[in-house]
C-alpha positions in Angstrom: 73.4 59.7 101.9 72.4 63.2 103.5 74.9 65.5 103.4 76.5 66.1 106.2 79.6 68.3 108.8 80.1 70.6 111.4 80.4 74.3 111.6 83.4 74.6 109.8 82.5 72.9 107.2 79.5 73.8 106.4 81.1 77.7 107.2 82.6 76.6 103.2 79.1 76.2 102.0 77.9 79.8 103.4 80.8 81.7 102.2 80.0 80.3 98.7 76.4 81.4 99.2 77.1 84.5 101.1 80.3 85.8 98.3 77.9 84.7 95.7 74.7 87.1 96.9 76.7 89.9 97.1 79.3 89.7 94.4 81.8 91.9 96.3 85.2 90.9 97.9 86.0 92.7 100.9 89.5 92.8 102.5 90.4 92.7 106.4 92.7 94.3 108.3 94.6 93.0 111.5 91.9 92.8 114.3 89.6 91.2 111.6 87.4 94.1 111.0 86.6 94.2 107.3 87.5 97.3 105.1 84.3 98.9 103.0 86.6 100.5 101.2 89.1 98.1 100.0 87.4 95.3 98.2 87.1 93.2 94.2 83.7 92.5 92.4 83.4 88.9 91.8 83.0 87.4 88.4 82.7 84.1 88.8 83.4 81.5 91.3 84.4 77.8 90.2 83.8 74.1 92.6 84.5 71.1 91.7 81.5 68.8 91.6 81.7 65.1 90.6 84.8 65.3 88.4 83.3 68.2 86.3 83.7 71.8 87.2 80.8 73.8 88.0 81.6 77.9 87.2 79.4 80.0 88.9 79.0 83.2 87.4 78.0 86.5 88.2 76.2 89.1 85.7 73.7 91.3 85.7 72.0 90.9 89.1 72.2 86.6 88.5 74.3 83.4 89.3 74.5 82.5 85.9 75.7 78.2 86.5 77.6 76.6 83.7 79.2 73.3 83.5 82.8 72.8 82.6 81.5 72.5 78.7 80.4 76.8 79.1 77.0 75.2 78.7 74.2 77.5 80.7 72.1 75.3 82.9 70.8 77.7 85.6 70.2 81.3 86.2 68.8 82.5 89.8 68.9 86.1 91.0 71.3 86.6 93.7 68.5 87.4 95.9 67.8 83.9 95.8 71.3 83.0 97.5 70.7 85.8 100.5 68.0 84.5 101.5 69.9 80.3 101.3 73.4 82.3 102.9 70.9 84.0 105.5 69.0 80.5 106.5 72.2 78.8 106.8 74.2 81.5 109.0 70.9 81.3 110.9 70.9 77.1 111.4 74.8 77.1 111.4 74.6 79.1 114.4 72.6 77.0 116.6 73.7 73.4 115.7 76.4 71.1 117.2 78.8 68.8 116.3 77.9 66.8 112.6 75.0 67.9 110.9 72.4 67.5 108.4 71.0 70.4 106.9 68.0 69.1 104.4 66.5 72.4 103.0 69.7 73.4 101.9 70.8 70.4 100.6 67.8 70.6 98.6 68.9 74.1 97.1 72.5 73.1 97.2 71.2 69.7 94.5 69.1 72.6 92.1 71.9 74.6 91.8 74.6 71.1 91.4 76.5 71.5 93.9 76.3 67.8 95.4 79.6 68.2 98.7 80.3 71.0 101.2 83.7 69.8 101.8 86.6 71.3 99.8 89.8 67.7 99.4 91.8 67.3 102.3 95.0 67.5 99.9 95.3 71.1 98.6 94.6 74.7 100.9 92.1 75.9 98.9 88.6 75.5 99.7 87.4 78.0 97.1 88.3 79.2 93.9 87.7 82.7 92.9 87.9 85.0 89.8 87.6 89.0 90.7 87.9 92.0 88.9 91.5 94.1 90.2 90.4 97.4 90.0 94.5 98.1 90.8 95.7 96.2 87.4 92.6 95.8 85.5 93.0 92.1 85.1 90.6 89.0 86.9 92.9 86.7 88.5 91.8 83.5 89.7 92.2 83.6 93.3 92.3 80.3 95.8 91.4 81.0 99.0 91.6 78.4 102.3 88.6 79.3 104.4 88.4 79.7 108.1 85.1 79.8 110.5 84.7 81.9 113.7 81.3 79.3 113.7 82.5 77.2 115.7 85.8 77.0 118.0 88.9 78.2 117.1 90.5 77.8 113.1 93.4 75.3 113.0 95.7 76.4 111.1 98.6 73.7 112.3 96.9 70.6 113.0 98.2 68.3 115.3 100.2 64.9 114.7 102.6 62.3 115.3 104.6 64.6 112.1 104.9 67.3 114.0 106.2 66.3 117.5 110.3 67.1 118.3 112.6 65.7 120.2 113.9 66.7 122.8 117.1 65.0 124.8 117.2 65.0 129.0 119.9 66.1 129.7 121.6 66.6 133.5 119.8 63.6 135.1 120.0 59.2 135.2 116.3 58.4 136.2 115.0 54.9 136.7 112.6 52.8 136.0 110.7 53.9 138.7 111.3 57.5 138.3 110.2 57.4 135.0 107.3 55.8 134.8 106.0 58.0 138.0 106.1 60.5 135.9 104.5 59.5 132.5 101.5 58.4 135.3 101.1 61.7 135.5 97.4 62.9 134.1 94.6 66.2 133.8 94.3 69.0 132.5 98.0 70.1 132.8 100.1 66.4 132.6 101.9 67.9 129.5 103.7 70.7 131.9 103.1 69.0 134.9 105.4 66.1 133.4 107.9 68.5 132.4 108.4 70.2 135.7 108.4 66.9 137.4 111.6 66.8 135.0 113.0 70.4 135.9 112.9 68.9 139.7 114.9 66.2 139.4 117.6 68.8 138.0 116.8 67.3 133.8 116.6 70.2 131.0 115.4 69.2 127.4 117.7 70.0 124.8 116.1 70.2 121.2 117.0 67.2 118.8 115.3 66.6 116.0 111.5 67.0 114.6 110.4 63.2 114.5 109.5 63.5 110.8 112.2 64.1 108.2 109.7 65.7 106.2 109.2 68.0 108.6 112.5 68.5 109.5 113.1 69.1 104.8 109.7 71.7 104.8 111.3 73.7 108.1 114.7 73.5 106.5 113.9 74.9 102.6 111.7 78.0 104.7 114.6 79.0 107.2 116.8 76.7 108.7 116.8 78.2 111.7 113.3 77.1 111.9 113.8 73.7 113.2 115.1 75.1 116.7 113.4 78.5 115.9 110.2 75.8 117.3 111.6 74.0 119.7 112.2 77.5 121.3 108.6 77.7 121.3 107.4 74.8 122.6 109.7 74.8 125.6 108.7 79.3 126.3 105.1 78.3 126.2 106.0 75.6 128.8 107.8 78.0 131.3 105.0 80.8 130.6 102.3 79.1 130.0 101.6 81.4 127.6 100.4 80.1 124.7 100.4 84.0 122.0 103.1 83.1 119.7 103.9 87.4 119.4 104.2 86.7 123.4 106.4 83.6 123.1 108.8 85.3 120.1 109.1 88.9 122.7 110.0 86.8 124.8 112.4 84.5 122.6 113.5 87.7 121.0 115.0 89.9 124.0 117.5 86.9 125.5 118.3 86.5 121.4 118.1 82.8 121.6 118.8 81.8 118.5 122.1 83.9 118.7 121.4 86.1 115.6 123.9 88.6 114.7 121.7 91.7 114.1 122.6 94.6 116.8 118.8 95.8 116.2 115.5 94.6 115.6 115.9 91.8 117.0 112.4 91.4 116.9 112.0 92.5 113.9 114.1 89.8 112.6 112.5 86.3 114.6 109.0 87.9 113.6 109.7 87.3 110.6 111.0 84.1 110.2 107.5 82.4 112.6 105.9 85.1 109.7 107.1 83.3 107.1 106.3 79.8 108.6 102.2 80.5 109.0 102.3 81.6 106.0 103.4 78.8 104.0 101.1 76.5 106.4 98.6 78.6 105.8 98.4 78.6 101.2 100.3 75.1 101.3 103.2 73.1 103.8 101.1 69.9 104.8 103.8 68.5 108.1 103.9 64.7 106.1 104.1 66.0 103.0 106.9 66.7 100.6 106.8 70.5 99.9 108.1 72.5 96.7 107.6 76.1 97.8 104.2 75.8 96.1 101.1 77.5 97.1 97.9 75.9 96.9 95.6 78.8 98.5 97.5 81.3 96.3 94.8 84.0 97.4 94.8 83.4 100.8 92.3 83.3 103.3 88.7 83.9 103.2 87.4 84.4 107.6 84.2 84.1 107.9 83.5 86.4 111.0 80.6 85.6 114.5 78.4 87.9 112.6 78.2 86.4 108.9 80.5 89.1 107.3 83.6 87.7 105.1 86.4 89.0 105.5 90.0 88.6 102.2 93.0 88.6 103.9 94.9 88.4 99.9 98.6 87.3 99.4 98.5 90.3 97.3 98.7 92.5 100.2 100.9 89.6 102.2 101.9 92.1 105.1 98.8 92.1 105.7 98.2 89.1 105.6 100.9 87.4 107.8 100.1 90.1 110.0 97.1 89.1 110.4 98.6 85.0 111.3 100.9 86.5 113.4 98.7 88.9 115.8 96.1 85.9 115.8 98.3 82.2 116.3 99.0 80.6 119.8 99.8 77.4 120.3 97.6 74.4 121.4 99.1 71.5 122.8 96.8 68.5 121.5 95.9 65.3 122.3 99.4 63.0 124.1 97.1 59.8 123.5 96.6 60.1 120.1 100.0 61.8 118.8 101.9 59.8 121.2 104.3 62.6 123.3 104.7 63.7 126.5 106.1 60.6 127.4 109.9 60.3 129.0 111.7 56.8 126.6 115.2 55.7 126.1 116.0 56.4 122.2 117.7 54.0 119.8 121.3 55.1 121.5 120.1 55.1 125.2 119.0 59.1 125.3 116.6 59.3 128.0 113.9 61.7 125.9 111.4 63.6 125.5 108.8 65.1 123.1 106.6 68.2 122.4 103.8 68.8 119.9 103.3 71.8 117.9 100.3 72.8 117.3 98.8 75.7 116.6 95.3 77.7 115.8 93.8 81.2 115.6 91.9 83.1 117.8 88.3 84.5 117.4 88.6 88.6 117.1 90.0 90.2 120.1 89.8 87.4 122.5 93.0 86.7 124.7 93.5 82.7 124.0 94.0 81.3 127.2 96.4 78.9 129.1 96.9 76.0 127.6 95.1 72.5 128.5 95.9 69.2 128.1 93.4 66.3 126.3 
């Protein structure tokens, strides 16, 4: 069966080929710009292929392909990888949906690469040994790859595990009223249902995440995070702004967590969200009990719209966290797939309403648009 994938999945292969073609890993700034003065020479890249780890080393202008026993299988000039990376980049830009690329697949087979996507059980998409000129050591860094060649990259995928439950206080609704609100449809149905509750005198009070696993993961990171996320979801509906920095500024200005700090409340609130974003980016999954271990211990590689690849290395944690925070925004996902935004009575007879958490990273300097519903 031919290899096929979407723009994001083929971008993983593009990054693999481009890095072997250039032999350098450049850092990026918080705006996504490549910083040419900050880079790491690449020693080798490892990929898991058909239960065998393949090793792609860089030696004097060549890429040397070896199996995990150290046997040399192939040697090609780096220029061959440059040519294929450029070809793949142009094809990714021109395609839509899921697609196969026969000429690229033939080359991948030649270099003993038989898959285009890393295992979904890990945040790490690529494993790179670099030379760190500051420490003079060659660490193995595991990176997650995000691409700007398609739509905005997802940082946290929506699921039923990312639902947050709110009790509806201040009103009593008949079955007819509930059915009428739940029947509201359209591109902004979540916010319109929320407004309908508010217009009848009701307000949402945070209860808990739908998932006990997510609640445990969040509490391990920071005891304030479950409530803070709930406040973000409500503030998004009230302001119709998806930008996390904007939402945090509004919440911090009112000190909605009632933090005791007299000064720098903005810093305190921002830090909590940065800690959350970093943990999601590098290891934490909402439906899996997390033990605080980062799969993608290197950080992020971002494939830019112009084909450049920038690195956000967890070694430089401040820059990495600033990049995530400045580019993250909330998006409302499908209500039918994730079963939220419906009024219902819970097992204790309390009128309840669920909101869903999904986080994306915007492309470049563009401003994310107000959310629409699916």
